[in-house]
N, C-alpha and C positions, 0 to 999 in steps of 0.2 A: 504494500500500500504506500502511495506517495506521501511524503511529509508535507506539512503546510507550506514549507519553503519551496518545495518542488512545484506545488500548485501555484505559488506566486510566480516562479520563473516561467511556468507554462501559461500564465495569463488567466488562470482559473479563479484567482483571488486578486483583487486590485491592490496596488501598493503605490507608495511614493518613491519611485525609482530614482537612484542617484547615479548608477553606473551599471554597464553591462559589457562584457566581452565574451569570447568563445568559451572561457572556462569559469568565469566568476560573475556574480550579480550582487548589487548592493542597493539597499532600500532603507527608508526610515523605519525605525521600530515604532509600532503603533501604541506601545506602552513605554514611552521614553522616560529614562531617569534624568535626562537633561534635554533641552531643546537641541535637536540635531543628532540625537542618538541614532546611529546607523548600524545596520547589520550587514556584514560582508560574508557571502556564502559561496561555496563551490557549486557549480552546476551538477557535479557528480555527487549524488546523494549517498553519503556515508554518515554513520552515527557519530563517530569520533574524529576529531581533527587528525590524530595520529594514525588513522586508518586510510587516509588519503594516499593515493599513489604520489610519488615524489613530484612529478610534473604538476599535478593539481595543487599540492601543498605549496609549492614555490609560487604558482600563479596566484593563489589566495593571499600569500604573504605580500607579494608585489602589489596586488590591488589594495590591500589594507594600508600598505606604506604610502602609496600615492594619494589615496583618499584622506589619510591622516594629515599628510602635508598640505593638501588642499584645504581641509577643514581648519587647520591652524592658520593658514594664510587668510581665508575668508572671514573667520570668526575672531581671530586674534587671541585664541585661548589654547592651552595645552590639550592634546587629545589623549584620553585614557583608552587603553585596550583591555578587554576582558574576554576570557575564554572560560565559560562556566560548564557547558556540556551536559546540563540536566534538563533544561527547559524545552528544547525541541530536538528530536533525534535526527538531526542533520547538522553536520559540522558548521560552525560559524564563529565569527569574531564580532564582538560589540566594540564600536568606536563611539566614544562619548566626549563631547566638548566639556572640559572641566569647568565647574564653577564652585565657589567656596561653600555653597550650601548642599553640594552633592553628598549623598550617602547611599550605600548599596540598598537596592530594593525600592528606593523612592520612585514614585511615578508622577510625572509632570502632566497636568491637563493641558491639552492643546486643541484648538478648533481646527476644522478642515482647512480654513484659510491660513492659519499659522503653520500647519504642516506643509502646505503648498509654498508658502513664502520661504521657509527654511530649505525645502527641497530645491527651489530655484537657486538659492544661494550656494548650496552644496553640490549641485549637479556637476559632475566632472566633465570638463570640456577639453581636457588634454592640453 
């Protein structure tokens, strides 16, 4: 059975997409801990990050790196990386713009307009 992330990649579930290439996909988390909280996922559906084939693992890390650099440039704040591995059985990395009020598990309420505004800011244009 496909994970919710595979359904997002396949367009079965809508998302606020930030980036896509042949091996990776990135979109805003709909339960953000900070505004701009982004999920970077491999298109290859595996449960754990360390189960990825080397080529997919490297592609995921490269995407996370360039999106983090873009996030810091656009928002002017440090980007936190988290790999939790328990919430969705599809390997992924959380990228979160740091703010001083951040704490693990916090959820920031955002309107669809706010999601779209931050998506436009963070969309990677290379």
